[in-house]
N, C-alpha and C positions, 0 to 999 in steps of 0.2 A: 580528444575529449576525452583519452586518456587524464591527465592532470586539472582539468578545469572541473573540480569541485569547490562549491562556495562549503562554509561551514554547516549549514543543512545537510549537506545532500552528504558530507562528510558524518555527521552528527546521526542520521540515519543508519548510513554503510555502520558506523562501531557497534550497533544497534542490531545488526540482523544474525541469527544465530544455525543461517540452514542454505540453503542451496538454491532453494525454487521457493520463489517469490510473487504475489501477485501486490502489483501495484495498481490502486485503484484510482483514478481521477490522475492517469497517468501523462494525458495532454501530449507532448510531445516524443514521451517515453527518454525522458533524458537521466532520469534516474535507473529506471535498469540497462539502459545502454553504459553508463556509466560502470555502474557495478560487474554485468558483465566484463567490458574491455578489461578493468583492476582486478579481474580474477575474485571475488568478492560472491557471485554465485554462478551457478550453470544455467538458469533457465529462470524465466520470465512470463506471468502475464500482465502485460500491459493494457491496460482495462479502460476504458474511458467511455461516457454514456452520449458524446456524441460522433455521428460519422464523419466529421472533418475533421477530427480528433484523431482518429481512427488512421485515415486516410497520411496525418503528419507522422502519426506511428509507423507508417508503412514505410515513407517517405524515407525516417531518419534511421529506421533499420536496415532500408537499403544503403543508403549512404554511408554508412559502418560495417557495410559488408556482414552483415550478420544475417542467419536463416528465422524465417519465420515460425521455425521449429522450436528456436532457442529462445527468441523474444515474440511470445504469442500475440500477434492483436487481438480484441475483444472487446464486441460492441456490448453494452450492455450500463446499467445503472447501478451496480453494486458489483457484490460475489454472486451473482446467483446463474450467471451461463458459463462458469469458470468447469471447464472439463477435468479432470486427472485433478481434483479437489482433495482426495487423501495424500496426492504426492506433495502439496505446498505448506512449507513451515511456518512461513513470512507472509502479513499481509502489511502491505505499505498504505497504508489512506493522507495523504497528506494535499496540503493547498486548498481546504474548502474551512468552510463554516463547523464547528462542533457541534451543530444540532443535523446538520447534513451526516456528518460522519457517524453520530448515535444513529439516524436514519437509516443509512445499510447497514450498519451492524444490527440493528432491528429487525431489519427486514429477511437479514442472512439468519436468522433465529428460528422462522417462519417458513414450517414447513411445507405449509398449502400452496404458499407463494414462489419457492425454489426449489418444490419436490424433493426436496431432504434438508436437512440438520446441517450445514456447513459448520457453523461455531459450535457445534457437539461434539468435535475433533478434538481430540486433548494433543496437546504441546504445541497449539497453534504459537506460535511470538507475533503480534500486534504494535503496531509503528504509527503513532498518531500524531499530526500533524495540525492542529485545526488552526484556524487565521483569526477567528472569534465563538463568541462563546466557551470557551474554554473549562469555565465554570463549571456552566450546562453537560459539556462529556464528560466532566471530572464528574460531576453525578451520575450520570448515562449509568459509565464505568463501573461504580460501585452499587447501585439498585440492580445493575443487569451479573454480578459474582462476577464482576472483570476484574486483578489483581493489579494495580500498580505497582511495576517494578522500580521502574524507574521515572523523571519527570522533571527534566531540565531544559534552562531557557539556552536558545544560541542565541549567538549576532552573526550575521550575515548579510553584504551589504548596507549598510548602516539600517539595519530594522533586527528584531529580537521577534523568534521564535520558540515558542513552547512544541516540544517533544517528549511525547509518551511512550514508555513502551510498557504494554499493558500482556494478562495471560487469562484464559477465561477458567475459573474456578467448576471446577466436575464436580 
């Protein structure tokens, strides 16, 4: 797993600014596992909406002898069920549609939904990789006071991916 990073994972890794991440839509937790095994992070929340995916996350972190205190599986439809949100430096939402990513970000801004305002925390680094509706996501970011720092296209496995690095203006 140490060297099995494609161009997309390497581009995302290059945008990470801190040591504790939330990977929303983690699926198999390949990204947090790779980041941890390559000393890019110290801790990750591997978040997925599907119980089957969370079980895969648990299986994979066990396969690589990583503690569930280091890569923490979270069953959630976004950022609302992460404990210790204040310690997170980077939020990665990759591999889903732009409208879904925007919905996750919008929901996290609503205190009535999640009991707090996760996105109001300053200094968070957002790494977003939409598979569709890229223009929709860019417009959402613009209309919700996010500043795009970097907006790149990378090729990986004969596909092109847009990766947006942003922060929320407070």
